[in-house]
N, CA, C and O atoms as a Tripos MOL2 file, in Angstrom:
@<TRIPOS>MOLECULE
protein
  292   291    73     0     0
PROTEIN
NO_CHARGES

@<TRIPOS>ATOM
      1 N           1.0050   -5.7680   -2.6980 N.3       1 UNK1
      2 CA          1.1940   -6.9470   -3.5090 C.3       1 UNK1
      3 C           2.5250   -6.8220   -4.2370 C.2       1 UNK1
      4 O           2.7230   -5.8850   -5.0100 O.2       1 UNK1
      5 N           3.4200   -7.7400   -4.0010 N.am      2 UNK2
      6 CA          4.7510   -7.6610   -4.5910 C.3       2 UNK2
      7 C           5.0070   -8.7210   -5.6560 C.2       2 UNK2
      8 O           5.9840   -8.6250   -6.3990 O.2       2 UNK2
      9 N           4.1600   -9.7110   -5.7380 N.am      3 UNK3
     10 CA          4.2970  -10.8000   -6.7050 C.3       3 UNK3
     11 C           5.6560  -11.5000   -6.6270 C.2       3 UNK3
     12 O           6.1040  -12.1130   -7.5960 O.2       3 UNK3
     13 N           6.2960  -11.4030   -5.4800 N.am      4 UNK4
     14 CA          7.5730  -12.0770   -5.3000 C.3       4 UNK4
     15 C           8.7780  -11.3150   -5.8180 C.2       4 UNK4
     16 O           9.8970  -11.8220   -5.7370 O.2       4 UNK4
     17 N           8.5890  -10.1240   -6.3440 N.am      5 UNK5
     18 CA          9.7300   -9.3310   -6.8130 C.3       5 UNK5
     19 C          10.4810   -8.7850   -5.6080 C.2       5 UNK5
     20 O           9.8540   -8.3420   -4.6460 O.2       5 UNK5
     21 N          11.8140   -8.8060   -5.6380 N.am      6 UNK6
     22 CA         12.5760   -8.2910   -4.5020 C.3       6 UNK6
     23 C          12.3940   -6.7770   -4.3500 C.2       6 UNK6
     24 O          12.3690   -6.0400   -5.3360 O.2       6 UNK6
     25 N          12.2690   -6.3340   -3.1130 N.am      7 UNK7
     26 CA         12.0940   -4.9060   -2.8170 C.3       7 UNK7
     27 C          13.4640   -4.2750   -2.6480 C.2       7 UNK7
     28 O          13.8980   -3.9820   -1.5340 O.2       7 UNK7
     29 N          14.1380   -4.0710   -3.7750 N.am      8 UNK8
     30 CA         15.4760   -3.4810   -3.8010 C.3       8 UNK8
     31 C          15.3810   -2.0470   -4.3040 C.2       8 UNK8
     32 O          14.4280   -1.7000   -5.0010 O.2       8 UNK8
     33 N          16.3570   -1.2090   -3.9620 N.am      9 UNK9
     34 CA         16.3160    0.1730   -4.4560 C.3       9 UNK9
     35 C          16.5550    0.2420   -5.9650 C.2       9 UNK9
     36 O          17.1750   -0.6420   -6.5570 O.2       9 UNK9
     37 N          16.0510    1.3000   -6.5590 N.am     10 UNK10
     38 CA         16.2860    1.5450   -7.9730 C.3      10 UNK10
     39 C          15.2920    0.8560   -8.8820 C.2      10 UNK10
     40 O          14.3710    0.1720   -8.4360 O.2      10 UNK10
     41 N          15.5080    1.0540  -10.1630 N.am     11 UNK11
     42 CA         14.6620    0.4850  -11.2160 C.3      11 UNK11
     43 C          15.5560   -0.0560  -12.3210 C.2      11 UNK11
     44 O          16.7240    0.3210  -12.4270 O.2      11 UNK11
     45 N          15.0060   -0.9350  -13.1370 N.am     12 UNK12
     46 CA         15.7400   -1.4870  -14.2610 C.3      12 UNK12
     47 C          15.6750   -0.4970  -15.4280 C.2      12 UNK12
     48 O          14.5820   -0.0860  -15.8180 O.2      12 UNK12
     49 N          16.8180   -0.1090  -15.9900 N.am     13 UNK13
     50 CA         16.8190    0.8690  -17.0860 C.3      13 UNK13
     51 C          15.9000    0.4840  -18.2470 C.2      13 UNK13
     52 O          15.2910    1.3640  -18.8550 O.2      13 UNK13
     53 N          15.7840   -0.7870  -18.5660 N.am     14 UNK14
     54 CA         14.9050   -1.2100  -19.6680 C.3      14 UNK14
     55 C          13.4580   -0.8340  -19.3790 C.2      14 UNK14
     56 O          12.7300   -0.4500  -20.2950 O.2      14 UNK14
     57 N          13.0360   -0.9340  -18.1480 N.am     15 UNK15
     58 CA         11.6560   -0.5870  -17.7900 C.3      15 UNK15
     59 C          11.4200    0.9170  -17.9240 C.2      15 UNK15
     60 O          10.3560    1.3470  -18.3690 O.2      15 UNK15
     61 N          12.4060    1.7020  -17.5400 N.am     16 UNK16
     62 CA         12.2940    3.1570  -17.6780 C.3      16 UNK16
     63 C          12.1960    3.5280  -19.1580 C.2      16 UNK16
     64 O          11.3820    4.3700  -19.5380 O.2      16 UNK16
     65 N          13.0210    2.8990  -19.9860 N.am     17 UNK17
     66 CA         12.9800    3.1820  -21.4320 C.3      17 UNK17
     67 C          11.6250    2.7970  -22.0260 C.2      17 UNK17
     68 O          11.0630    3.5350  -22.8350 O.2      17 UNK17
     69 N          11.1060    1.6400  -21.6210 N.am     18 UNK18
     70 CA          9.8130    1.2080  -22.1460 C.3      18 UNK18
     71 C           8.6940    2.1460  -21.7190 C.2      18 UNK18
     72 O           7.8020    2.4470  -22.5130 O.2      18 UNK18
     73 N           8.7310    2.6080  -20.4790 N.am     19 UNK19
     74 CA          7.7080    3.5410  -20.0080 C.3      19 UNK19
     75 C           7.7730    4.8430  -20.7980 C.2      19 UNK19
     76 O           6.7370    5.3920  -21.1730 O.2      19 UNK19
     77 N           8.9720    5.3370  -21.0520 N.am     20 UNK20
     78 CA          9.1460    6.5800  -21.8060 C.3      20 UNK20
     79 C           8.7070    6.4260  -23.2640 C.2      20 UNK20
     80 O           8.2460    7.3870  -23.8800 O.2      20 UNK20
     81 N           8.8500    5.2270  -23.8080 N.am     21 UNK21
     82 CA          8.5070    4.9880  -25.2130 C.3      21 UNK21
     83 C           7.0000    4.8520  -25.4270 C.2      21 UNK21
     84 O           6.5150    5.0160  -26.5460 O.2      21 UNK21
     85 N           6.2740    4.5600  -24.3810 N.am     22 UNK22
     86 CA          4.8180    4.5410  -24.5200 C.3      22 UNK22
     87 C           4.1110    3.2140  -24.4050 C.2      22 UNK22
     88 O           2.9620    3.2000  -23.9630 O.2      22 UNK22
     89 N           4.7100    2.1030  -24.7680 N.am     23 UNK23
     90 CA          3.9390    0.8610  -24.6230 C.3      23 UNK23
     91 C           3.9160    0.4150  -23.1710 C.2      23 UNK23
     92 O           4.6860    0.8980  -22.3400 O.2      23 UNK23
     93 N           3.0400   -0.4940  -22.8910 N.am     24 UNK24
     94 CA          3.0090   -1.0850  -21.5670 C.3      24 UNK24
     95 C           4.2990   -1.8770  -21.3590 C.2      24 UNK24
     96 O           4.7520   -2.5790  -22.2630 O.2      24 UNK24
     97 N           4.8780   -1.7660  -20.1900 N.am     25 UNK25
     98 CA          6.1210   -2.4740  -19.8750 C.3      25 UNK25
     99 C           5.8640   -3.9780  -19.9020 C.2      25 UNK25
    100 O           4.8440   -4.4580  -19.4050 O.2      25 UNK25
    101 N           6.7960   -4.7020  -20.4830 N.am     26 UNK26
    102 CA          6.6510   -6.1640  -20.5840 C.3      26 UNK26
    103 C           7.0050   -6.8150  -19.2570 C.2      26 UNK26
    104 O           8.0030   -6.4590  -18.6320 O.2      26 UNK26
    105 N           6.1960   -7.7590  -18.8310 N.am     27 UNK27
    106 CA          6.3920   -8.4420  -17.5610 C.3      27 UNK27
    107 C           7.7510   -9.1260  -17.4850 C.2      27 UNK27
    108 O           8.3510   -9.1880  -16.4130 O.2      27 UNK27
    109 N           8.2380   -9.6350  -18.6010 N.am     28 UNK28
    110 CA          9.5330  -10.3290  -18.5880 C.3      28 UNK28
    111 C          10.7170   -9.3950  -18.3340 C.2      28 UNK28
    112 O          11.8180   -9.8700  -18.0580 O.2      28 UNK28
    113 N          10.5150   -8.0750  -18.4210 N.am     29 UNK29
    114 CA         11.5940   -7.1220  -18.1520 C.3      29 UNK29
    115 C          11.6520   -6.6980  -16.6880 C.2      29 UNK29
    116 O          12.5970   -6.0210  -16.2820 O.2      29 UNK29
    117 N          10.6770   -7.0750  -15.9040 N.am     30 UNK30
    118 CA         10.6060   -6.6580  -14.5080 C.3      30 UNK30
    119 C          11.5510   -7.5050  -13.6600 C.2      30 UNK30
    120 O          11.5290   -8.7350  -13.7100 O.2      30 UNK30
    121 N          12.3770   -6.8140  -12.8820 N.am     31 UNK31
    122 CA         13.3510   -7.4950  -12.0290 C.3      31 UNK31
    123 C          13.1170   -7.2210  -10.5350 C.2      31 UNK31
    124 O          13.3630   -8.0880   -9.6960 O.2      31 UNK31
    125 N          12.6420   -6.0130  -10.2090 N.am     32 UNK32
    126 CA         12.4600   -5.6090   -8.8090 C.3      32 UNK32
    127 C          11.0740   -4.9910   -8.6320 C.2      32 UNK32
    128 O          10.3850   -4.6940   -9.6070 O.2      32 UNK32
    129 N          10.6800   -4.8030   -7.3770 N.am     33 UNK33
    130 CA          9.3510   -4.2710   -7.0590 C.3      33 UNK33
    131 C           9.1110   -2.9080   -7.7030 C.2      33 UNK33
    132 O           8.0010   -2.6300   -8.1570 O.2      33 UNK33
    133 N          10.1240   -2.0610   -7.7480 N.am     34 UNK34
    134 CA          9.9450   -0.7410   -8.3640 C.3      34 UNK34
    135 C           9.6470   -0.8500   -9.8620 C.2      34 UNK34
    136 O           8.9370   -0.0060  -10.4090 O.2      34 UNK34
    137 N          10.1700   -1.8600  -10.5200 N.am     35 UNK35
    138 CA          9.8320   -2.1050  -11.9250 C.3      35 UNK35
    139 C           8.3480   -2.4420  -12.0480 C.2      35 UNK35
    140 O           7.6770   -1.9900  -12.9770 O.2      35 UNK35
    141 N           7.8410   -3.2370  -11.1080 N.am     36 UNK36
    142 CA          6.4230   -3.5920  -11.1270 C.3      36 UNK36
    143 C           5.5560   -2.3480  -10.9470 C.2      36 UNK36
    144 O           4.4910   -2.2390  -11.5550 O.2      36 UNK36
    145 N           6.0050   -1.4220  -10.1250 N.am     37 UNK37
    146 CA          5.2700   -0.1620   -9.9560 C.3      37 UNK37
    147 C           5.2610    0.6220  -11.2680 C.2      37 UNK37
    148 O           4.2510    1.2280  -11.6230 O.2      37 UNK37
    149 N           6.3830    0.6100  -11.9850 N.am     38 UNK38
    150 CA          6.4220    1.2670  -13.2960 C.3      38 UNK38
    151 C           5.4530    0.5850  -14.2610 C.2      38 UNK38
    152 O           4.7940    1.2510  -15.0590 O.2      38 UNK38
    153 N           5.3710   -0.7290  -14.1850 N.am     39 UNK39
    154 CA          4.4120   -1.4680  -15.0140 C.3      39 UNK39
    155 C           2.9930   -0.9900  -14.7260 C.2      39 UNK39
    156 O           2.2150   -0.7510  -15.6490 O.2      39 UNK39
    157 N           2.6610   -0.8510  -13.4520 N.am     40 UNK40
    158 CA          1.3260   -0.3800  -13.0980 C.3      40 UNK40
    159 C           1.0750    1.0230  -13.6430 C.2      40 UNK40
    160 O          -0.0240    1.3200  -14.1100 O.2      40 UNK40
    161 N           2.0800    1.8770  -13.5850 N.am     41 UNK41
    162 CA          1.9370    3.2230  -14.1500 C.3      41 UNK41
    163 C           1.7410    3.1380  -15.6550 C.2      41 UNK41
    164 O           0.9710    3.9140  -16.2210 O.2      41 UNK41
    165 N           2.4240    2.2100  -16.3100 N.am     42 UNK42
    166 CA          2.3180    2.1020  -17.7710 C.3      42 UNK42
    167 C           0.9310    1.6440  -18.2290 C.2      42 UNK42
    168 O           0.5880    1.7910  -19.4020 O.2      42 UNK42
    169 N           0.1420    1.0970  -17.3230 N.am     43 UNK43
    170 CA         -1.2140    0.6800  -17.6880 C.3      43 UNK43
    171 C          -2.0590    1.8490  -18.1710 C.2      43 UNK43
    172 O          -3.0850    1.6450  -18.8190 O.2      43 UNK43
    173 N          -1.6400    3.0660  -17.8630 N.am     44 UNK44
    174 CA         -2.3810    4.2390  -18.3170 C.3      44 UNK44
    175 C          -2.4740    4.2590  -19.8440 C.2      44 UNK44
    176 O          -3.4240    4.8080  -20.4030 O.2      44 UNK44
    177 N          -1.4820    3.6570  -20.5220 N.am     45 UNK45
    178 CA         -1.5060    3.6180  -21.9790 C.3      45 UNK45
    179 C          -2.6270    2.7250  -22.5200 C.2      45 UNK45
    180 O          -2.9800    2.8210  -23.6950 O.2      45 UNK45
    181 N          -3.1820    1.8700  -21.6810 N.am     46 UNK46
    182 CA         -4.2830    0.9980  -22.0980 C.3      46 UNK46
    183 C          -5.6640    1.5740  -21.8050 C.2      46 UNK46
    184 O          -6.6720    0.9470  -22.1310 O.2      46 UNK46
    185 N          -5.7250    2.7410  -21.2030 N.am     47 UNK47
    186 CA         -7.0270    3.3560  -20.9350 C.3      47 UNK47
    187 C          -7.6350    3.8390  -22.2460 C.2      47 UNK47
    188 O          -6.9370    4.3730  -23.1080 O.2      47 UNK47
    189 N          -8.9240    3.6470  -22.3820 N.am     48 UNK48
    190 CA         -9.5790    3.9830  -23.6470 C.3      48 UNK48
    191 C         -10.6450    5.0640  -23.5420 C.2      48 UNK48
    192 O         -11.2060    5.4820  -24.5540 O.2      48 UNK48
    193 N         -10.9260    5.5160  -22.3370 N.am     49 UNK49
    194 CA        -12.0120    6.4720  -22.1660 C.3      49 UNK49
    195 C         -11.5270    7.7250  -21.4460 C.2      49 UNK49
    196 O         -10.7390    7.6500  -20.5040 O.2      49 UNK49
    197 N         -12.0080    8.8680  -21.9000 N.am     50 UNK50
    198 CA        -11.6390   10.1340  -21.2600 C.3      50 UNK50
    199 C         -12.0050   10.1460  -19.7860 C.2      50 UNK50
    200 O         -11.2680   10.6820  -18.9590 O.2      50 UNK50
    201 N         -13.1320    9.5600  -19.4670 N.am     51 UNK51
    202 CA        -13.5590    9.5430  -18.0670 C.3      51 UNK51
    203 C         -12.5630    8.7630  -17.2020 C.2      51 UNK51
    204 O         -12.3580    9.1050  -16.0380 O.2      51 UNK51
    205 N         -11.9550    7.7370  -17.7530 N.am     52 UNK52
    206 CA        -10.9570    6.9700  -17.0010 C.3      52 UNK52
    207 C          -9.7240    7.8320  -16.7370 C.2      52 UNK52
    208 O          -9.1900    7.8190  -15.6290 O.2      52 UNK52
    209 N          -9.2700    8.5780  -17.7390 N.am     53 UNK53
    210 CA         -8.1360    9.4810  -17.5390 C.3      53 UNK53
    211 C          -8.4730   10.5460  -16.5000 C.2      53 UNK53
    212 O          -7.6620   10.8650  -15.6310 O.2      53 UNK53
    213 N          -9.6780   11.0850  -16.6050 N.am     54 UNK54
    214 CA        -10.1050   12.1280  -15.6770 C.3      54 UNK54
    215 C         -10.1050   11.6070  -14.2420 C.2      54 UNK54
    216 O          -9.5880   12.2630  -13.3370 O.2      54 UNK54
    217 N         -10.6790   10.4400  -14.0410 N.am     55 UNK55
    218 CA        -10.7230    9.8590  -12.7010 C.3      55 UNK55
    219 C          -9.3250    9.5420  -12.1740 C.2      55 UNK55
    220 O          -9.0330    9.7630  -10.9990 O.2      55 UNK55
    221 N          -8.4820    9.0340  -13.0340 N.am     56 UNK56
    222 CA         -7.1150    8.7300  -12.6360 C.3      56 UNK56
    223 C          -6.3960   10.0040  -12.1880 C.2      56 UNK56
    224 O          -5.6910   10.0040  -11.1780 O.2      56 UNK56
    225 N          -6.5770   11.0740  -12.9370 N.am     57 UNK57
    226 CA         -5.9630   12.3580  -12.6100 C.3      57 UNK57
    227 C          -6.5440   12.9210  -11.3110 C.2      57 UNK57
    228 O          -5.8000   13.3740  -10.4420 O.2      57 UNK57
    229 N          -7.8590   12.8920  -11.1820 N.am     58 UNK58
    230 CA         -8.5180   13.4430   -9.9930 C.3      58 UNK58
    231 C          -8.1190   12.7070   -8.7220 C.2      58 UNK58
    232 O          -7.9340   13.3250   -7.6730 O.2      58 UNK58
    233 N          -7.9910   11.4210   -8.8120 N.am     59 UNK59
    234 CA         -7.6970   10.6110   -7.6230 C.3      59 UNK59
    235 C          -6.2060   10.5510   -7.2990 C.2      59 UNK59
    236 O          -5.8260   10.1280   -6.2070 O.2      59 UNK59
    237 N          -5.3660   10.9690   -8.2360 N.am     60 UNK60
    238 CA         -3.9300   11.0630   -7.9870 C.3      60 UNK60
    239 C          -3.2080    9.7350   -7.8360 C.2      60 UNK60
    240 O          -2.1530    9.6700   -7.2060 O.2      60 UNK60
    241 N          -3.7650    8.6820   -8.4060 N.am     61 UNK61
    242 CA         -3.1500    7.3590   -8.2430 C.3      61 UNK61
    243 C          -1.7390    7.2770   -8.8310 C.2      61 UNK61
    244 O          -0.8500    6.6790   -8.2260 O.2      61 UNK61
    245 N          -1.5330    7.8690   -9.9920 N.am     62 UNK62
    246 CA         -0.2110    7.8040  -10.6310 C.3      62 UNK62
    247 C           0.8240    8.5330   -9.7760 C.2      62 UNK62
    248 O           1.9120    8.0100   -9.5340 O.2      62 UNK62
    249 N           0.4880    9.7290   -9.3230 N.am     63 UNK63
    250 CA          1.4150   10.4970   -8.4980 C.3      63 UNK63
    251 C           1.7030    9.7740   -7.1830 C.2      63 UNK63
    252 O           2.8370    9.7700   -6.7020 O.2      63 UNK63
    253 N           0.6830    9.1730   -6.6150 N.am     64 UNK64
    254 CA          0.8310    8.4450   -5.3600 C.3      64 UNK64
    255 C           1.7860    7.2470   -5.5330 C.2      64 UNK64
    256 O           2.6690    7.0200   -4.7060 O.2      64 UNK64
    257 N           1.5920    6.5010   -6.6050 N.am     65 UNK65
    258 CA          2.4520    5.3570   -6.8670 C.3      65 UNK65
    259 C           3.8700    5.7980   -7.2210 C.2      65 UNK65
    260 O           4.8440    5.2180   -6.7400 O.2      65 UNK65
    261 N           3.9830    6.8180   -8.0570 N.am     66 UNK66
    262 CA          5.3070    7.3230   -8.4720 C.3      66 UNK66
    263 C           6.1090    7.8320   -7.2700 C.2      66 UNK66
    264 O           7.3350    7.7200   -7.2520 O.2      66 UNK66
    265 N           5.4300    8.3850   -6.2760 N.am     67 UNK67
    266 CA          6.1080    8.9020   -5.0910 C.3      67 UNK67
    267 C           6.7870    7.8030   -4.2890 C.2      67 UNK67
    268 O           7.6560    8.0950   -3.4670 O.2      67 UNK67
    269 N           6.4150    6.5520   -4.5070 N.am     68 UNK68
    270 CA          7.0210    5.4390   -3.7640 C.3      68 UNK68
    271 C           8.2440    4.8600   -4.4710 C.2      68 UNK68
    272 O           8.8970    3.9590   -3.9460 O.2      68 UNK68
    273 N           8.5530    5.3750   -5.6620 N.am     69 UNK69
    274 CA          9.6800    4.8600   -6.4460 C.3      69 UNK69
    275 C          10.8730    5.7980   -6.2980 C.2      69 UNK69
    276 O          10.7900    6.9650   -6.6800 O.2      69 UNK69
    277 N          11.9870    5.3000   -5.7450 N.am     70 UNK70
    278 CA         13.1710    6.1510   -5.6420 C.3      70 UNK70
    279 C          13.7130    6.4930   -7.0200 C.2      70 UNK70
    280 O          13.6750    5.6650   -7.9310 O.2      70 UNK70
    281 N          14.2070    7.6920   -7.1720 N.am     71 UNK71
    282 CA         14.6920    8.1410   -8.4900 C.3      71 UNK71
    283 C          16.0440    7.5590   -8.8470 C.2      71 UNK71
    284 O          16.4120    7.5520  -10.0220 O.2      71 UNK71
    285 N          16.7810    7.0800   -7.8930 N.am     72 UNK72
    286 CA         18.1130    6.5310   -8.1560 C.3      72 UNK72
    287 C          17.9840    5.1850   -8.8640 C.2      72 UNK72
    288 O          17.1460    4.3590   -8.5040 O.2      72 UNK72
    289 N          18.8260    4.9780   -9.8770 N.am     73 UNK73
    290 CA         18.8400    3.7200  -10.6180 C.3      73 UNK73
    291 C          19.9970    2.8710  -10.1710 C.2      73 UNK73
    292 O          20.1840    1.7650  -10.6780 O.2      73 UNK73
@<TRIPOS>BOND
     1     1     2 1
     2     2     3 1
     3     3     4 2
     4     3     5 am
     5     5     6 1
     6     6     7 1
     7     7     8 2
     8     7     9 am
     9     9    10 1
    10    10    11 1
    11    11    12 2
    12    11    13 am
    13    13    14 1
    14    14    15 1
    15    15    16 2
    16    15    17 am
    17    17    18 1
    18    18    19 1
    19    19    20 2
    20    19    21 am
    21    21    22 1
    22    22    23 1
    23    23    24 2
    24    23    25 am
    25    25    26 1
    26    26    27 1
    27    27    28 2
    28    27    29 am
    29    29    30 1
    30    30    31 1
    31    31    32 2
    32    31    33 am
    33    33    34 1
    34    34    35 1
    35    35    36 2
    36    35    37 am
    37    37    38 1
    38    38    39 1
    39    39    40 2
    40    39    41 am
    41    41    42 1
    42    42    43 1
    43    43    44 2
    44    43    45 am
    45    45    46 1
    46    46    47 1
    47    47    48 2
    48    47    49 am
    49    49    50 1
    50    50    51 1
    51    51    52 2
    52    51    53 am
    53    53    54 1
    54    54    55 1
    55    55    56 2
    56    55    57 am
    57    57    58 1
    58    58    59 1
    59    59    60 2
    60    59    61 am
    61    61    62 1
    62    62    63 1
    63    63    64 2
    64    63    65 am
    65    65    66 1
    66    66    67 1
    67    67    68 2
    68    67    69 am
    69    69    70 1
    70    70    71 1
    71    71    72 2
    72    71    73 am
    73    73    74 1
    74    74    75 1
    75    75    76 2
    76    75    77 am
    77    77    78 1
    78    78    79 1
    79    79    80 2
    80    79    81 am
    81    81    82 1
    82    82    83 1
    83    83    84 2
    84    83    85 am
    85    85    86 1
    86    86    87 1
    87    87    88 2
    88    87    89 am
    89    89    90 1
    90    90    91 1
    91    91    92 2
    92    91    93 am
    93    93    94 1
    94    94    95 1
    95    95    96 2
    96    95    97 am
    97    97    98 1
    98    98    99 1
    99    99   100 2
   100    99   101 am
   101   101   102 1
   102   102   103 1
   103   103   104 2
   104   103   105 am
   105   105   106 1
   106   106   107 1
   107   107   108 2
   108   107   109 am
   109   109   110 1
   110   110   111 1
   111   111   112 2
   112   111   113 am
   113   113   114 1
   114   114   115 1
   115   115   116 2
   116   115   117 am
   117   117   118 1
   118   118   119 1
   119   119   120 2
   120   119   121 am
   121   121   122 1
   122   122   123 1
   123   123   124 2
   124   123   125 am
   125   125   126 1
   126   126   127 1
   127   127   128 2
   128   127   129 am
   129   129   130 1
   130   130   131 1
   131   131   132 2
   132   131   133 am
   133   133   134 1
   134   134   135 1
   135   135   136 2
   136   135   137 am
   137   137   138 1
   138   138   139 1
   139   139   140 2
   140   139   141 am
   141   141   142 1
   142   142   143 1
   143   143   144 2
   144   143   145 am
   145   145   146 1
   146   146   147 1
   147   147   148 2
   148   147   149 am
   149   149   150 1
   150   150   151 1
   151   151   152 2
   152   151   153 am
   153   153   154 1
   154   154   155 1
   155   155   156 2
   156   155   157 am
   157   157   158 1
   158   158   159 1
   159   159   160 2
   160   159   161 am
   161   161   162 1
   162   162   163 1
   163   163   164 2
   164   163   165 am
   165   165   166 1
   166   166   167 1
   167   167   168 2
   168   167   169 am
   169   169   170 1
   170   170   171 1
   171   171   172 2
   172   171   173 am
   173   173   174 1
   174   174   175 1
   175   175   176 2
   176   175   177 am
   177   177   178 1
   178   178   179 1
   179   179   180 2
   180   179   181 am
   181   181   182 1
   182   182   183 1
   183   183   184 2
   184   183   185 am
   185   185   186 1
   186   186   187 1
   187   187   188 2
   188   187   189 am
   189   189   190 1
   190   190   191 1
   191   191   192 2
   192   191   193 am
   193   193   194 1
   194   194   195 1
   195   195   196 2
   196   195   197 am
   197   197   198 1
   198   198   199 1
   199   199   200 2
   200   199   201 am
   201   201   202 1
   202   202   203 1
   203   203   204 2
   204   203   205 am
   205   205   206 1
   206   206   207 1
   207   207   208 2
   208   207   209 am
   209   209   210 1
   210   210   211 1
   211   211   212 2
   212   211   213 am
   213   213   214 1
   214   214   215 1
   215   215   216 2
   216   215   217 am
   217   217   218 1
   218   218   219 1
   219   219   220 2
   220   219   221 am
   221   221   222 1
   222   222   223 1
   223   223   224 2
   224   223   225 am
   225   225   226 1
   226   226   227 1
   227   227   228 2
   228   227   229 am
   229   229   230 1
   230   230   231 1
   231   231   232 2
   232   231   233 am
   233   233   234 1
   234   234   235 1
   235   235   236 2
   236   235   237 am
   237   237   238 1
   238   238   239 1
   239   239   240 2
   240   239   241 am
   241   241   242 1
   242   242   243 1
   243   243   244 2
   244   243   245 am
   245   245   246 1
   246   246   247 1
   247   247   248 2
   248   247   249 am
   249   249   250 1
   250   250   251 1
   251   251   252 2
   252   251   253 am
   253   253   254 1
   254   254   255 1
   255   255   256 2
   256   255   257 am
   257   257   258 1
   258   258   259 1
   259   259   260 2
   260   259   261 am
   261   261   262 1
   262   262   263 1
   263   263   264 2
   264   263   265 am
   265   265   266 1
   266   266   267 1
   267   267   268 2
   268   267   269 am
   269   269   270 1
   270   270   271 1
   271   271   272 2
   272   271   273 am
   273   273   274 1
   274   274   275 1
   275   275   276 2
   276   275   277 am
   277   277   278 1
   278   278   279 1
   279   279   280 2
   280   279   281 am
   281   281   282 1
   282   282   283 1
   283   283   284 2
   284   283   285 am
   285   285   286 1
   286   286   287 1
   287   287   288 2
   288   287   289 am
   289   289   290 1
   290   290   291 1
   291   291   292 2
@<TRIPOS>SUBSTRUCTURE
     1 UNK1         2 RESIDUE 1 A UNK
     2 UNK2         6 RESIDUE 1 A UNK
     3 UNK3        10 RESIDUE 1 A UNK
     4 UNK4        14 RESIDUE 1 A UNK
     5 UNK5        18 RESIDUE 1 A UNK
     6 UNK6        22 RESIDUE 1 A UNK
     7 UNK7        26 RESIDUE 1 A UNK
     8 UNK8        30 RESIDUE 1 A UNK
     9 UNK9        34 RESIDUE 1 A UNK
    10 UNK10       38 RESIDUE 1 A UNK
    11 UNK11       42 RESIDUE 1 A UNK
    12 UNK12       46 RESIDUE 1 A UNK
    13 UNK13       50 RESIDUE 1 A UNK
    14 UNK14       54 RESIDUE 1 A UNK
    15 UNK15       58 RESIDUE 1 A UNK
    16 UNK16       62 RESIDUE 1 A UNK
    17 UNK17       66 RESIDUE 1 A UNK
    18 UNK18       70 RESIDUE 1 A UNK
    19 UNK19       74 RESIDUE 1 A UNK
    20 UNK20       78 RESIDUE 1 A UNK
    21 UNK21       82 RESIDUE 1 A UNK
    22 UNK22       86 RESIDUE 1 A UNK
    23 UNK23       90 RESIDUE 1 A UNK
    24 UNK24       94 RESIDUE 1 A UNK
    25 UNK25       98 RESIDUE 1 A UNK
    26 UNK26      102 RESIDUE 1 A UNK
    27 UNK27      106 RESIDUE 1 A UNK
    28 UNK28      110 RESIDUE 1 A UNK
    29 UNK29      114 RESIDUE 1 A UNK
    30 UNK30      118 RESIDUE 1 A UNK
    31 UNK31      122 RESIDUE 1 A UNK
    32 UNK32      126 RESIDUE 1 A UNK
    33 UNK33      130 RESIDUE 1 A UNK
    34 UNK34      134 RESIDUE 1 A UNK
    35 UNK35      138 RESIDUE 1 A UNK
    36 UNK36      142 RESIDUE 1 A UNK
    37 UNK37      146 RESIDUE 1 A UNK
    38 UNK38      150 RESIDUE 1 A UNK
    39 UNK39      154 RESIDUE 1 A UNK
    40 UNK40      158 RESIDUE 1 A UNK
    41 UNK41      162 RESIDUE 1 A UNK
    42 UNK42      166 RESIDUE 1 A UNK
    43 UNK43      170 RESIDUE 1 A UNK
    44 UNK44      174 RESIDUE 1 A UNK
    45 UNK45      178 RESIDUE 1 A UNK
    46 UNK46      182 RESIDUE 1 A UNK
    47 UNK47      186 RESIDUE 1 A UNK
    48 UNK48      190 RESIDUE 1 A UNK
    49 UNK49      194 RESIDUE 1 A UNK
    50 UNK50      198 RESIDUE 1 A UNK
    51 UNK51      202 RESIDUE 1 A UNK
    52 UNK52      206 RESIDUE 1 A UNK
    53 UNK53      210 RESIDUE 1 A UNK
    54 UNK54      214 RESIDUE 1 A UNK
    55 UNK55      218 RESIDUE 1 A UNK
    56 UNK56      222 RESIDUE 1 A UNK
    57 UNK57      226 RESIDUE 1 A UNK
    58 UNK58      230 RESIDUE 1 A UNK
    59 UNK59      234 RESIDUE 1 A UNK
    60 UNK60      238 RESIDUE 1 A UNK
    61 UNK61      242 RESIDUE 1 A UNK
    62 UNK62      246 RESIDUE 1 A UNK
    63 UNK63      250 RESIDUE 1 A UNK
    64 UNK64      254 RESIDUE 1 A UNK
    65 UNK65      258 RESIDUE 1 A UNK
    66 UNK66      262 RESIDUE 1 A UNK
    67 UNK67      266 RESIDUE 1 A UNK
    68 UNK68      270 RESIDUE 1 A UNK
    69 UNK69      274 RESIDUE 1 A UNK
    70 UNK70      278 RESIDUE 1 A UNK
    71 UNK71      282 RESIDUE 1 A UNK
    72 UNK72      286 RESIDUE 1 A UNK
    73 UNK73      290 RESIDUE 1 A UNK
């Protein structure tokens, strides 16, 4: 699911800063598909239960998604 975002290399620096700062990335800052992937990763900040964190860690969803994002900006 791409939601119409262009599948271009790299990420938007604002999205990287927002992810590092801790809040969920704002949809209006997303420019490319890799930004949307960062948004999905940032959803971890909205988890409220230990069991959810445990399952996320066990299933490796974050690592799997992060592996699809090129490190070059």
